[in-house]
Predicted model as a PDB file, atoms N, CA, C, CB and O in Angstrom, pLDDT in the B-factor column:
MODEL        1                                                                  
ATOM      1  N   MET A   1     131.601  73.333 125.438  1.00 51.00           N  
ATOM      2  CA  MET A   1     131.831  72.432 124.912  1.00 51.00           C  
ATOM      3  C   MET A   1     130.885  72.754 123.132  1.00 51.00           C  
ATOM      4  CB  MET A   1     131.440  71.219 126.028  1.00 51.00           C  
ATOM      5  O   MET A   1     131.294  73.168 122.047  1.00 51.00           O  
ATOM      6  N   ALA A   2     129.842  72.409 123.513  1.00 60.00           N  
ATOM      7  CA  ALA A   2     128.531  72.343 122.519  1.00 60.00           C  
ATOM      8  C   ALA A   2     129.264  74.289 121.549  1.00 60.00           C  
ATOM      9  CB  ALA A   2     126.226  72.419 123.938  1.00 60.00           C  
ATOM     10  O   ALA A   2     129.742  74.105 120.429  1.00 60.00           O  
ATOM     11  N   GLN A   3     129.264  75.072 121.813  1.00 69.00           N  
ATOM     12  CA  GLN A   3     129.834  76.218 121.302  1.00 69.00           C  
ATOM     13  C   GLN A   3     130.911  76.464 120.124  1.00 69.00           C  
ATOM     14  CB  GLN A   3     130.291  76.666 122.287  1.00 69.00           C  
ATOM     15  O   GLN A   3     131.100  77.320 119.260  1.00 69.00           O  
ATOM     16  N   ASN A   4     131.654  74.986 120.639  1.00 76.00           N  
ATOM     17  CA  ASN A   4     132.940  75.197 119.559  1.00 76.00           C  
ATOM     18  C   ASN A   4     132.705  73.752 118.391  1.00 76.00           C  
ATOM     19  CB  ASN A   4     134.851  75.073 120.631  1.00 76.00           C  
ATOM     20  O   ASN A   4     133.563  73.155 117.741  1.00 76.00           O  
ATOM     21  N   GLN A   5     131.238  73.528 118.463  1.00 81.00           N  
ATOM     22  CA  GLN A   5     130.956  72.591 117.278  1.00 81.00           C  
ATOM     23  C   GLN A   5     130.179  73.232 115.851  1.00 81.00           C  
ATOM     24  CB  GLN A   5     129.996  71.410 117.907  1.00 81.00           C  
ATOM     25  O   GLN A   5     129.128  73.862 115.737  1.00 81.00           O  
ATOM     26  N   LYS A   6     130.771  72.962 115.252  1.00 83.00           N  
ATOM     27  CA  LYS A   6     130.364  74.064 113.066  1.00 83.00           C  
ATOM     28  C   LYS A   6     128.996  73.400 113.146  1.00 83.00           C  
ATOM     29  CB  LYS A   6     131.666  73.287 110.744  1.00 83.00           C  
ATOM     30  O   LYS A   6     128.862  72.283 113.645  1.00 83.00           O  
ATOM     31  N   LYS A   7     128.087  74.030 112.699  1.00 86.00           N  
ATOM     32  CA  LYS A   7     127.114  73.418 111.987  1.00 86.00           C  
ATOM     33  C   LYS A   7     126.802  73.324 111.151  1.00 86.00           C  
ATOM     34  CB  LYS A   7     126.471  73.464 112.092  1.00 86.00           C  
ATOM     35  O   LYS A   7     126.679  74.180 110.275  1.00 86.00           O  
ATOM     36  N   ARG A   8     126.509  71.984 111.134  1.00 87.00           N  
ATOM     37  CA  ARG A   8     126.503  70.863 109.365  1.00 87.00           C  
ATOM     38  C   ARG A   8     125.979  71.865 107.965  1.00 87.00           C  
ATOM     39  CB  ARG A   8     124.835  69.150 109.462  1.00 87.00           C  
ATOM     40  O   ARG A   8     124.891  72.409 107.778  1.00 87.00           O  
ATOM     41  N   ARG A   9     126.831  71.853 107.377  1.00 88.00           N  
ATOM     42  CA  ARG A   9     126.154  72.740 106.392  1.00 88.00           C  
ATOM     43  C   ARG A   9     125.305  71.685 105.426  1.00 88.00           C  
ATOM     44  CB  ARG A   9     127.332  73.708 105.499  1.00 88.00           C  
ATOM     45  O   ARG A   9     125.566  70.491 105.284  1.00 88.00           O  
ATOM     46  N   ARG A  10     124.276  72.391 104.828  1.00 88.00           N  
ATOM     47  CA  ARG A  10     122.982  71.760 103.938  1.00 88.00           C  
ATOM     48  C   ARG A  10     124.065  71.367 103.245  1.00 88.00           C  
ATOM     49  CB  ARG A  10     121.610  72.698 103.113  1.00 88.00           C  
ATOM     50  O   ARG A  10     125.231  71.761 103.265  1.00 88.00           O  
ATOM     51  N   ASN A  11     123.203  70.072 102.289  1.00 90.00           N  
ATOM     52  CA  ASN A  11     123.255  69.497 101.005  1.00 90.00           C  
ATOM     53  C   ASN A  11     122.807  70.248  99.846  1.00 90.00           C  
ATOM     54  CB  ASN A  11     122.575  68.394 101.031  1.00 90.00           C  
ATOM     55  O   ASN A  11     121.703  69.706  99.792  1.00 90.00           O  
ATOM     56  N   TYR A  12     122.795  70.739  99.263  1.00 89.00           N  
ATOM     57  CA  TYR A  12     121.886  70.965  97.624  1.00 89.00           C  
ATOM     58  C   TYR A  12     122.156  69.688  96.477  1.00 89.00           C  
ATOM     59  CB  TYR A  12     122.595  72.650  96.673  1.00 89.00           C  
ATOM     60  O   TYR A  12     122.859  68.677  96.478  1.00 89.00           O  
ATOM     61  N   LYS A  13     121.586  70.063  95.900  1.00 90.00           N  
ATOM     62  CA  LYS A  13     121.190  69.058  94.603  1.00 90.00           C  
ATOM     63  C   LYS A  13     121.277  70.257  93.584  1.00 90.00           C  
ATOM     64  CB  LYS A  13     119.415  68.139  94.642  1.00 90.00           C  
ATOM     65  O   LYS A  13     120.524  71.208  93.798  1.00 90.00           O  
ATOM     66  N   TYR A  14     122.094  70.304  92.532  1.00 91.00           N  
ATOM     67  CA  TYR A  14     122.124  71.588  91.582  1.00 91.00           C  
ATOM     68  C   TYR A  14     122.149  70.217  90.178  1.00 91.00           C  
ATOM     69  CB  TYR A  14     123.937  73.047  91.843  1.00 91.00           C  
ATOM     70  O   TYR A  14     122.628  69.087  90.086  1.00 91.00           O  
ATOM     71  N   HIS A  15     121.464  70.994  89.417  1.00 91.00           N  
ATOM     72  CA  HIS A  15     120.737  69.800  88.089  1.00 91.00           C  
ATOM     73  C   HIS A  15     121.650  71.219  86.545  1.00 91.00           C  
ATOM     74  CB  HIS A  15     117.657  69.717  88.136  1.00 91.00           C  
ATOM     75  O   HIS A  15     121.482  72.426  86.372  1.00 91.00           O  
ATOM     76  N   ALA A  16     122.618  70.075  85.736  1.00 92.00           N  
ATOM     77  CA  ALA A  16     123.088  71.197  85.219  1.00 92.00           C  
ATOM     78  C   ALA A  16     122.054  71.300  83.527  1.00 92.00           C  
ATOM     79  CB  ALA A  16     124.989  71.004  85.135  1.00 92.00           C  
ATOM     80  O   ALA A  16     121.644  70.329  82.892  1.00 92.00           O  
ATOM     81  N   ILE A  17     121.938  72.225  83.304  1.00 92.00           N  
ATOM     82  CA  ILE A  17     121.051  72.658  82.020  1.00 92.00           C  
ATOM     83  C   ILE A  17     122.226  73.092  81.363  1.00 92.00           C  
ATOM     84  CB  ILE A  17     119.753  73.887  82.166  1.00 92.00           C  
ATOM     85  O   ILE A  17     123.137  73.843  81.712  1.00 92.00           O  
ATOM     86  N   THR A  18     121.840  72.006  79.623  1.00 95.00           N  
ATOM     87  CA  THR A  18     122.807  73.312  78.795  1.00 95.00           C  
ATOM     88  C   THR A  18     122.631  73.196  77.507  1.00 95.00           C  
ATOM     89  CB  THR A  18     124.488  73.307  78.952  1.00 95.00           C  
ATOM     90  O   THR A  18     122.211  72.218  76.888  1.00 95.00           O  
ATOM     91  N   PHE A  19     123.093  74.628  76.958  1.00 93.00           N  
ATOM     92  CA  PHE A  19     122.071  74.783  75.400  1.00 93.00           C  
ATOM     93  C   PHE A  19     123.011  75.455  74.932  1.00 93.00           C  
ATOM     94  CB  PHE A  19     120.415  75.640  75.253  1.00 93.00           C  
ATOM     95  O   PHE A  19     123.931  75.864  75.639  1.00 93.00           O  
ATOM     96  N   LYS A  20     122.918  75.684  73.591  1.00 96.00           N  
ATOM     97  CA  LYS A  20     123.935  76.292  72.517  1.00 96.00           C  
ATOM     98  C   LYS A  20     123.196  77.330  72.119  1.00 96.00           C  
ATOM     99  CB  LYS A  20     124.404  75.378  71.245  1.00 96.00           C  
ATOM    100  O   LYS A  20     122.003  77.630  72.160  1.00 96.00           O  
ATOM    101  N   LEU A  21     124.439  77.932  71.624  1.00 96.00           N  
ATOM    102  CA  LEU A  21     124.347  79.765  70.805  1.00 96.00           C  
ATOM    103  C   LEU A  21     124.760  79.965  70.068  1.00 96.00           C  
ATOM    104  CB  LEU A  21     124.763  80.934  71.191  1.00 96.00           C  
ATOM    105  O   LEU A  21     125.978  79.791  70.121  1.00 96.00           O  
ATOM    106  N   SER A  22     124.303  80.392  68.997  1.00 97.00           N  
ATOM    107  CA  SER A  22     125.220  80.652  68.188  1.00 97.00           C  
ATOM    108  C   SER A  22     126.386  81.532  68.093  1.00 97.00           C  
ATOM    109  CB  SER A  22     124.709  80.821  67.487  1.00 97.00           C  
ATOM    110  O   SER A  22     125.993  82.539  68.681  1.00 97.00           O  
ATOM    111  N   ALA A  23     127.994  81.836  67.572  1.00 97.00           N  
ATOM    112  CA  ALA A  23     128.537  82.633  67.677  1.00 97.00           C  
ATOM    113  C   ALA A  23     128.579  84.507  67.626  1.00 97.00           C  
ATOM    114  CB  ALA A  23     128.959  82.055  67.191  1.00 97.00           C  
ATOM    115  O   ALA A  23     129.370  85.362  68.026  1.00 97.00           O  
ATOM    116  N   GLY A  24     127.124  84.510  66.828  1.00 97.00           N  
ATOM    117  CA  GLY A  24     127.173  86.290  67.261  1.00 97.00           C  
ATOM    118  C   GLY A  24     125.953  86.018  68.218  1.00 97.00           C  
ATOM    119  O   GLY A  24     125.548  87.104  68.632  1.00 97.00           O  
ATOM    120  N   GLN A  25     125.123  84.838  68.787  1.00 97.00           N  
ATOM    121  CA  GLN A  25     124.301  85.023  70.043  1.00 97.00           C  
ATOM    122  C   GLN A  25     125.109  85.157  71.242  1.00 97.00           C  
ATOM    123  CB  GLN A  25     123.365  83.891  70.259  1.00 97.00           C  
ATOM    124  O   GLN A  25     124.857  85.863  72.219  1.00 97.00           O  
ATOM    125  N   TYR A  26     126.329  84.229  71.015  1.00 97.00           N  
ATOM    126  CA  TYR A  26     127.451  84.577  72.024  1.00 97.00           C  
ATOM    127  C   TYR A  26     127.604  85.786  72.301  1.00 97.00           C  
ATOM    128  CB  TYR A  26     128.660  84.213  71.689  1.00 97.00           C  
ATOM    129  O   TYR A  26     127.200  86.349  73.318  1.00 97.00           O  
ATOM    130  N   ARG A  27     128.366  86.387  71.160  1.00 97.00           N  
ATOM    131  CA  ARG A  27     128.906  87.749  71.123  1.00 97.00           C  
ATOM    132  C   ARG A  27     128.050  88.504  72.139  1.00 97.00           C  
ATOM    133  CB  ARG A  27     128.853  88.417  69.636  1.00 97.00           C  
ATOM    134  O   ARG A  27     128.310  88.982  73.243  1.00 97.00           O  
ATOM    135  N   SER A  28     126.734  88.440  71.257  1.00 97.00           N  
ATOM    136  CA  SER A  28     125.471  89.704  71.866  1.00 97.00           C  
ATOM    137  C   SER A  28     125.278  89.293  73.759  1.00 97.00           C  
ATOM    138  CB  SER A  28     123.317  89.319  70.743  1.00 97.00           C  
ATOM    139  O   SER A  28     124.894  89.977  74.708  1.00 97.00           O  
ATOM    140  N   LEU A  29     125.539  88.521  73.696  1.00 97.00           N  
ATOM    141  CA  LEU A  29     125.491  87.542  75.177  1.00 97.00           C  
ATOM    142  C   LEU A  29     126.656  88.276  76.295  1.00 97.00           C  
ATOM    143  CB  LEU A  29     126.106  85.555  74.770  1.00 97.00           C  
ATOM    144  O   LEU A  29     126.628  88.684  77.456  1.00 97.00           O  
ATOM    145  N   ARG A  30     127.564  88.178  75.300  1.00 97.00           N  
ATOM    146  CA  ARG A  30     128.942  88.465  76.555  1.00 97.00           C  
ATOM    147  C   ARG A  30     128.875  90.645  76.463  1.00 97.00           C  
ATOM    148  CB  ARG A  30     131.369  87.424  75.555  1.00 97.00           C  
ATOM    149  O   ARG A  30     128.881  91.446  77.398  1.00 97.00           O  
ATOM    150  N   ASN A  31     128.831  90.851  75.226  1.00 97.00           N  
ATOM    151  CA  ASN A  31     128.722  92.309  75.330  1.00 97.00           C  
ATOM    152  C   ASN A  31     127.610  92.988  75.854  1.00 97.00           C  
ATOM    153  CB  ASN A  31     128.859  92.805  74.205  1.00 97.00           C  
ATOM    154  O   ASN A  31     127.808  94.090  76.364  1.00 97.00           O  
ATOM    155  N   TYR A  32     126.196  92.410  75.808  1.00 97.00           N  
ATOM    156  CA  TYR A  32     125.182  92.667  76.986  1.00 97.00           C  
ATOM    157  C   TYR A  32     125.888  92.507  78.412  1.00 97.00           C  
ATOM    158  CB  TYR A  32     123.901  91.572  76.895  1.00 97.00           C  
ATOM    159  O   TYR A  32     125.452  93.359  79.186  1.00 97.00           O  
ATOM    160  N   CYS A  33     126.373  92.085  78.704  1.00 97.00           N  
ATOM    161  CA  CYS A  33     126.669  91.506  80.444  1.00 97.00           C  
ATOM    162  C   CYS A  33     128.008  92.020  80.530  1.00 97.00           C  
ATOM    163  CB  CYS A  33     126.664  89.556  80.846  1.00 97.00           C  
ATOM    164  O   CYS A  33     128.461  91.415  81.501  1.00 97.00           O  
ATOM    165  N   LYS A  34     128.866  92.737  80.116  1.00 97.00           N  
ATOM    166  CA  LYS A  34     130.034  93.283  79.652  1.00 97.00           C  
ATOM    167  C   LYS A  34     129.874  95.341  79.763  1.00 97.00           C  
ATOM    168  CB  LYS A  34     130.192  92.513  77.877  1.00 97.00           C  
ATOM    169  O   LYS A  34     130.723  96.215  79.937  1.00 97.00           O  
ATOM    170  N   ALA A  35     127.998  95.396  79.507  1.00 97.00           N  
ATOM    171  CA  ALA A  35     127.688  96.856  79.314  1.00 97.00           C  
ATOM    172  C   ALA A  35     127.091  96.898  80.902  1.00 97.00           C  
ATOM    173  CB  ALA A  35     126.479  97.309  77.846  1.00 97.00           C  
ATOM    174  O   ALA A  35     127.451  97.739  81.726  1.00 97.00           O  
ATOM    175  N   ARG A  36     125.962  95.663  81.202  1.00 96.00           N  
ATOM    176  CA  ARG A  36     125.896  95.601  82.481  1.00 96.00           C  
ATOM    177  C   ARG A  36     126.600  95.411  83.618  1.00 96.00           C  
ATOM    178  CB  ARG A  36     125.378  95.100  82.560  1.00 96.00           C  
ATOM    179  O   ARG A  36     125.958  95.813  84.588  1.00 96.00           O  
ATOM    180  N   LYS A  37     127.476  95.040  83.849  1.00 97.00           N  
ATOM    181  CA  LYS A  37     128.211  94.565  84.634  1.00 97.00           C  
ATOM    182  C   LYS A  37     127.973  93.677  84.720  1.00 97.00           C  
ATOM    183  CB  LYS A  37     128.377  94.921  85.479  1.00 97.00           C  
ATOM    184  O   LYS A  37     128.636  94.228  85.599  1.00 97.00           O  
ATOM    185  N   THR A  38     127.652  92.572  84.787  1.00 96.00           N  
ATOM    186  CA  THR A  38     127.103  91.272  85.458  1.00 96.00           C  
ATOM    187  C   THR A  38     127.287  90.176  84.379  1.00 96.00           C  
ATOM    188  CB  THR A  38     125.446  91.400  85.933  1.00 96.00           C  
ATOM    189  O   THR A  38     127.530  90.540  83.229  1.00 96.00           O  
ATOM    190  N   THR A  39     127.181  88.767  84.692  1.00 97.00           N  
ATOM    191  CA  THR A  39     127.673  87.868  83.891  1.00 97.00           C  
ATOM    192  C   THR A  39     126.529  87.106  83.316  1.00 97.00           C  
ATOM    193  CB  THR A  39     128.625  87.070  84.564  1.00 97.00           C  
ATOM    194  O   THR A  39     125.370  87.515  83.392  1.00 97.00           O  
ATOM    195  N   PRO A  40     126.858  86.053  82.773  1.00 96.00           N  
ATOM    196  CA  PRO A  40     126.326  85.180  81.370  1.00 96.00           C  
ATOM    197  C   PRO A  40     124.699  84.644  82.845  1.00 96.00           C  
ATOM    198  CB  PRO A  40     128.092  83.186  80.438  1.00 96.00           C  
ATOM    199  O   PRO A  40     123.563  85.046  83.094  1.00 96.00           O  
ATOM    200  N   ILE A  41     125.329  83.936  83.196  1.00 94.00           N  
ATOM    201  CA  ILE A  41     124.517  83.262  84.333  1.00 94.00           C  
ATOM    202  C   ILE A  41     123.848  84.129  85.452  1.00 94.00           C  
ATOM    203  CB  ILE A  41     125.432  82.325  85.047  1.00 94.00           C  
ATOM    204  O   ILE A  41     122.853  83.691  86.029  1.00 94.00           O  
ATOM    205  N   LYS A  42     124.354  85.298  85.757  1.00 95.00           N  
ATOM    206  CA  LYS A  42     123.399  85.918  86.516  1.00 95.00           C  
ATOM    207  C   LYS A  42     121.834  86.872  85.639  1.00 95.00           C  
ATOM    208  CB  LYS A  42     124.441  86.935  87.388  1.00 95.00           C  
ATOM    209  O   LYS A  42     120.794  87.332  86.110  1.00 95.00           O  
ATOM    210  N   LEU A  43     122.358  86.819  84.320  1.00 96.00           N  
ATOM    211  CA  LEU A  43     121.360  87.532  83.148  1.00 96.00           C  
ATOM    212  C   LEU A  43     120.453  86.465  83.487  1.00 96.00           C  
ATOM    213  CB  LEU A  43     121.872  87.698  81.301  1.00 96.00           C  
ATOM    214  O   LEU A  43     119.745  86.526  84.492  1.00 96.00           O  
ATOM    215  N   ILE A  44     120.445  85.506  82.703  1.00 94.00           N  
ATOM    216  CA  ILE A  44     119.810  83.558  82.746  1.00 94.00           C  
ATOM    217  C   ILE A  44     119.064  83.840  83.210  1.00 94.00           C  
ATOM    218  CB  ILE A  44     120.387  82.147  83.472  1.00 94.00           C  
ATOM    219  O   ILE A  44     118.063  84.366  82.723  1.00 94.00           O  
ATOM    220  N   LYS A  45     119.375  83.473  84.886  1.00 93.00           N  
ATOM    221  CA  LYS A  45     118.366  82.966  85.914  1.00 93.00           C  
ATOM    222  C   LYS A  45     117.714  84.475  86.424  1.00 93.00           C  
ATOM    223  CB  LYS A  45     119.200  81.953  87.301  1.00 93.00           C  
ATOM    224  O   LYS A  45     116.754  84.500  87.194  1.00 93.00           O  
ATOM    225  N   ARG A  46     118.254  85.527  85.982  1.00 94.00           N  
ATOM    226  CA  ARG A  46     116.935  86.722  86.464  1.00 94.00           C  
ATOM    227  C   ARG A  46     115.814  86.939  85.306  1.00 94.00           C  
ATOM    228  CB  ARG A  46     117.659  88.489  86.751  1.00 94.00           C  
ATOM    229  O   ARG A  46     114.709  87.473  85.217  1.00 94.00           O  
ATOM    230  N   ASN A  47     116.617  86.302  84.557  1.00 94.00           N  
ATOM    231  CA  ASN A  47     115.469  86.154  83.275  1.00 94.00           C  
ATOM    232  C   ASN A  47     114.282  85.064  83.399  1.00 94.00           C  
ATOM    233  CB  ASN A  47     116.284  85.690  81.853  1.00 94.00           C  
ATOM    234  O   ASN A  47     113.117  85.390  83.170  1.00 94.00           O  
ATOM    235  N   ILE A  48     114.572  84.011  83.700  1.00 92.00           N  
ATOM    236  CA  ILE A  48     113.454  83.179  84.024  1.00 92.00           C  
ATOM    237  C   ILE A  48     113.451  82.977  85.582  1.00 92.00           C  
ATOM    238  CB  ILE A  48     113.537  81.801  83.236  1.00 92.00           C  
ATOM    239  O   ILE A  48     113.757  81.832  85.916  1.00 92.00           O  
ATOM    240  N   GLU A  49     113.214  83.716  86.449  1.00 92.00           N  
ATOM    241  CA  GLU A  49     113.169  83.460  87.577  1.00 92.00           C  
ATOM    242  C   GLU A  49     111.540  83.220  87.898  1.00 92.00           C  
ATOM    243  CB  GLU A  49     113.914  84.508  88.281  1.00 92.00           C  
ATOM    244  O   GLU A  49     111.053  82.262  88.498  1.00 92.00           O  
ATOM    245  N   ARG A  50     111.089  83.967  87.523  1.00 87.00           N  
ATOM    246  CA  ARG A  50     109.914  84.003  87.581  1.00 87.00           C  
ATOM    247  C   ARG A  50     108.667  82.289  87.146  1.00 87.00           C  
ATOM    248  CB  ARG A  50     109.872  85.289  86.649  1.00 87.00           C  
ATOM    249  O   ARG A  50     107.574  81.877  87.533  1.00 87.00           O  
ATOM    250  N   PHE A  51     109.827  81.804  86.089  1.00 84.00           N  
ATOM    251  CA  PHE A  51     109.590  80.211  85.737  1.00 84.00           C  
ATOM    252  C   PHE A  51     110.060  79.280  86.847  1.00 84.00           C  
ATOM    253  CB  PHE A  51     110.422  79.753  84.372  1.00 84.00           C  
ATOM    254  O   PHE A  51     109.560  78.198  87.154  1.00 84.00           O  
ATOM    255  N   ILE A  52     111.081  79.872  87.379  1.00 84.00           N  
ATOM    256  CA  ILE A  52     112.001  78.545  87.835  1.00 84.00           C  
ATOM    257  C   ILE A  52     111.229  78.491  89.834  1.00 84.00           C  
ATOM    258  CB  ILE A  52     114.471  79.097  87.638  1.00 84.00           C  
ATOM    259  O   ILE A  52     111.323  77.624  90.703  1.00 84.00           O  
ATOM    260  N   SER A  53     110.610  79.719  89.821  1.00 85.00           N  
ATOM    261  CA  SER A  53     110.246  80.162  90.910  1.00 85.00           C  
ATOM    262  C   SER A  53     108.832  79.200  91.733  1.00 85.00           C  
ATOM    263  CB  SER A  53     109.981  81.656  90.515  1.00 85.00           C  
ATOM    264  O   SER A  53     108.663  78.579  92.783  1.00 85.00           O  
ATOM    265  N   SER A  54     107.700  79.711  89.987  1.00 82.00           N  
ATOM    266  CA  SER A  54     106.438  79.395  91.015  1.00 82.00           C  
ATOM    267  C   SER A  54     106.188  78.060  90.890  1.00 82.00           C  
ATOM    268  CB  SER A  54     105.035  80.178  90.731  1.00 82.00           C  
ATOM    269  O   SER A  54     105.223  77.587  91.490  1.00 82.00           O  
ATOM    270  N   TYR A  55     106.946  77.316  90.159  1.00 78.00           N  
ATOM    271  CA  TYR A  55     106.133  75.894  89.492  1.00 78.00           C  
ATOM    272  C   TYR A  55     106.643  74.584  90.244  1.00 78.00           C  
ATOM    273  CB  TYR A  55     106.529  75.636  87.662  1.00 78.00           C  
ATOM    274  O   TYR A  55     106.504  73.441  89.807  1.00 78.00           O  
ATOM    275  N   GLU A  56     107.199  74.901  91.337  1.00 77.00           N  
ATOM    276  CA  GLU A  56     108.098  73.996  92.281  1.00 77.00           C  
ATOM    277  C   GLU A  56     107.522  72.389  92.173  1.00 77.00           C  
ATOM    278  CB  GLU A  56     107.977  74.611  94.021  1.00 77.00           C  
ATOM    279  O   GLU A  56     108.104  71.319  91.996  1.00 77.00           O  
ATOM    280  N   TYR A  57     106.064  72.761  92.370  1.00 82.00           N  
ATOM    281  CA  TYR A  57     105.292  71.891  93.209  1.00 82.00           C  
ATOM    282  C   TYR A  57     104.787  71.099  92.233  1.00 82.00           C  
ATOM    283  CB  TYR A  57     104.243  72.512  94.113  1.00 82.00           C  
ATOM    284  O   TYR A  57     105.077  69.946  91.912  1.00 82.00           O  
ATOM    285  N   GLU A  58     103.456  72.387  91.508  1.00 84.00           N  
ATOM    286  CA  GLU A  58     102.075  72.050  90.529  1.00 84.00           C  
ATOM    287  C   GLU A  58     102.424  73.034  89.869  1.00 84.00           C  
ATOM    288  CB  GLU A  58     100.412  72.058  91.053  1.00 84.00           C  
ATOM    289  O   GLU A  58     103.032  74.061  90.169  1.00 84.00           O  
ATOM    290  N   VAL A  59     101.744  72.428  88.390  1.00 82.00           N  
ATOM    291  CA  VAL A  59     101.243  73.520  87.848  1.00 82.00           C  
ATOM    292  C   VAL A  59     100.116  73.988  87.419  1.00 82.00           C  
ATOM    293  CB  VAL A  59     101.693  73.657  87.192  1.00 82.00           C  
ATOM    294  O   VAL A  59      99.772  73.257  86.491  1.00 82.00           O  
ATOM    295  N   PRO A  60      99.183  74.986  87.620  1.00 82.00           N  
ATOM    296  CA  PRO A  60      98.123  75.564  87.687  1.00 82.00           C  
ATOM    297  C   PRO A  60      97.030  74.885  86.499  1.00 82.00           C  
ATOM    298  CB  PRO A  60      98.485  77.035  87.579  1.00 82.00           C  
ATOM    299  O   PRO A  60      97.675  75.166  85.489  1.00 82.00           O  
ATOM    300  N   GLN A  61      96.091  74.346  86.116  1.00 81.00           N  
ATOM    301  CA  GLN A  61      95.532  73.705  85.046  1.00 81.00           C  
ATOM    302  C   GLN A  61      95.011  75.217  83.975  1.00 81.00           C  
ATOM    303  CB  GLN A  61      94.155  72.547  85.704  1.00 81.00           C  
ATOM    304  O   GLN A  61      94.257  75.007  83.024  1.00 81.00           O  
ATOM    305  N   GLU A  62      95.221  75.829  84.101  1.00 78.00           N  
ATOM    306  CA  GLU A  62      95.397  76.176  82.754  1.00 78.00           C  
ATOM    307  C   GLU A  62      95.853  76.941  82.399  1.00 78.00           C  
ATOM    308  CB  GLU A  62      94.721  76.280  82.195  1.00 78.00           C  
ATOM    309  O   GLU A  62      95.370  77.983  81.953  1.00 78.00           O  
ATOM    310  N   LEU A  63      97.243  76.531  82.533  1.00 78.00           N  
ATOM    311  CA  LEU A  63      98.652  76.654  81.633  1.00 78.00           C  
ATOM    312  C   LEU A  63      99.001  75.753  80.684  1.00 78.00           C  
ATOM    313  CB  LEU A  63      99.805  76.615  82.401  1.00 78.00           C  
ATOM    314  O   LEU A  63      99.795  75.843  79.748  1.00 78.00           O  
ATOM    315  N   TYR A  64      98.202  74.751  81.103  1.00 80.00           N  
ATOM    316  CA  TYR A  64      98.729  73.407  80.342  1.00 80.00           C  
ATOM    317  C   TYR A  64      97.740  72.896  78.790  1.00 80.00           C  
ATOM    318  CB  TYR A  64      98.573  72.004  81.681  1.00 80.00           C  
ATOM    319  O   TYR A  64      96.537  72.649  78.880  1.00 80.00           O  
ATOM    320  N   LEU A  65      98.088  72.858  78.178  1.00 73.00           N  
ATOM    321  CA  LEU A  65      97.988  72.817  76.284  1.00 73.00           C  
ATOM    322  C   LEU A  65      97.469  71.915  76.404  1.00 73.00           C  
ATOM    323  CB  LEU A  65      99.210  72.701  75.105  1.00 73.00           C  
ATOM    324  O   LEU A  65      98.042  71.101  77.127  1.00 73.00           O  
ATOM    325  N   THR A  66      96.025  71.460  75.766  1.00 73.00           N  
ATOM    326  CA  THR A  66      95.767  70.198  74.964  1.00 73.00           C  
ATOM    327  C   THR A  66      97.074  70.264  73.979  1.00 73.00           C  
ATOM    328  CB  THR A  66      94.159  70.205  74.089  1.00 73.00           C  
ATOM    329  O   THR A  66      97.999  71.061  73.822  1.00 73.00           O  
ATOM    330  N   GLU A  67      96.636  68.891  73.338  1.00 69.00           N  
ATOM    331  CA  GLU A  67      97.268  68.461  72.210  1.00 69.00           C  
ATOM    332  C   GLU A  67      97.036  69.214  70.935  1.00 69.00           C  
ATOM    333  CB  GLU A  67      96.936  67.187  72.039  1.00 69.00           C  
ATOM    334  O   GLU A  67      95.833  69.457  70.837  1.00 69.00           O  
ATOM    335  N   ASN A  68      97.544  69.557  70.186  1.00 66.00           N  
ATOM    336  CA  ASN A  68      96.932  70.202  68.718  1.00 66.00           C  
ATOM    337  C   ASN A  68      96.564  71.954  69.512  1.00 66.00           C  
ATOM    338  CB  ASN A  68      94.986  69.022  67.942  1.00 66.00           C  
ATOM    339  O   ASN A  68      95.739  72.479  68.764  1.00 66.00           O  
ATOM    340  N   GLN A  69      96.702  72.355  70.001  1.00 60.00           N  
ATOM    341  CA  GLN A  69      95.945  73.854  70.726  1.00 60.00           C  
ATOM    342  C   GLN A  69      97.015  74.711  70.724  1.00 60.00           C  
ATOM    343  CB  GLN A  69      95.301  73.791  72.450  1.00 60.00           C  
ATOM    344  O   GLN A  69      98.105  74.495  71.254  1.00 60.00           O  
ATOM    345  N   LEU A  70      96.687  75.663  70.133  1.00 66.00           N  
ATOM    346  CA  LEU A  70      97.452  77.038  69.508  1.00 66.00           C  
ATOM    347  C   LEU A  70      96.799  78.033  69.708  1.00 66.00           C  
ATOM    348  CB  LEU A  70      97.718  77.132  68.078  1.00 66.00           C  
ATOM    349  O   LEU A  70      95.743  77.988  69.077  1.00 66.00           O  
ATOM    350  N   GLU A  71      96.964  79.228  70.492  1.00 67.00           N  
ATOM    351  CA  GLU A  71      96.622  80.171  71.367  1.00 67.00           C  
ATOM    352  C   GLU A  71      97.412  81.305  70.376  1.00 67.00           C  
ATOM    353  CB  GLU A  71      97.124  79.888  73.061  1.00 67.00           C  
ATOM    354  O   GLU A  71      98.576  81.699  70.455  1.00 67.00           O  
ATOM    355  N   LEU A  72      96.190  81.737  69.273  1.00 70.00           N  
ATOM    356  CA  LEU A  72      97.090  82.769  67.884  1.00 70.00           C  
ATOM    357  C   LEU A  72      96.340  84.239  68.712  1.00 70.00           C  
ATOM    358  CB  LEU A  72      96.318  82.387  65.425  1.00 70.00           C  
ATOM    359  O   LEU A  72      96.948  85.302  68.839  1.00 70.00           O  
ATOM    360  N   PHE A  73      95.427  84.083  69.029  1.00 70.00           N  
ATOM    361  CA  PHE A  73      94.369  85.361  70.113  1.00 70.00           C  
ATOM    362  C   PHE A  73      94.490  85.391  71.487  1.00 70.00           C  
ATOM    363  CB  PHE A  73      92.698  85.146  70.094  1.00 70.00           C  
ATOM    364  O   PHE A  73      94.159  84.241  71.773  1.00 70.00           O  
ATOM    365  N   GLN A  74      94.666  85.776  72.206  1.00 68.00           N  
ATOM    366  CA  GLN A  74      94.050  85.632  73.793  1.00 68.00           C  
ATOM    367  C   GLN A  74      93.341  86.988  73.702  1.00 68.00           C  
ATOM    368  CB  GLN A  74      95.329  85.506  75.289  1.00 68.00           C  
ATOM    369  O   GLN A  74      93.520  88.073  73.149  1.00 68.00           O  
ATOM    370  N   GLU A  75      92.096  86.166  74.835  1.00 67.00           N  
ATOM    371  CA  GLU A  75      91.598  86.999  75.237  1.00 67.00           C  
ATOM    372  C   GLU A  75      91.192  87.221  76.714  1.00 67.00           C  
ATOM    373  CB  GLU A  75      90.870  87.018  74.535  1.00 67.00           C  
ATOM    374  O   GLU A  75      91.093  86.452  77.670  1.00 67.00           O  
ATOM    375  N   GLY A  76      91.000  88.499  76.563  1.00 57.00           N  
ATOM    376  CA  GLY A  76      90.239  88.798  77.819  1.00 57.00           C  
ATOM    377  C   GLY A  76      90.836  90.525  78.326  1.00 57.00           C  
ATOM    378  O   GLY A  76      90.387  91.060  79.339  1.00 57.00           O  
TER     379      GLY A  76                                                      
ENDMDL                                                                          
END                                                                             
């Protein structure tokens, strides 16, 4: 009897994020995706992947900027 039961599907939470592009930017994005045979969503997710996977629970202290702080020259 246990073999006939389906596994429960895990519930995922998704959050929609929207932003606007100019007509030229959208055309450029569409043309680039067409040339690379991908979709705009996949392209955007691949490019921001390092930001959306690394800091889920906490951000390292050195990445915080204090008020009125501007980094013009990076030392190192």
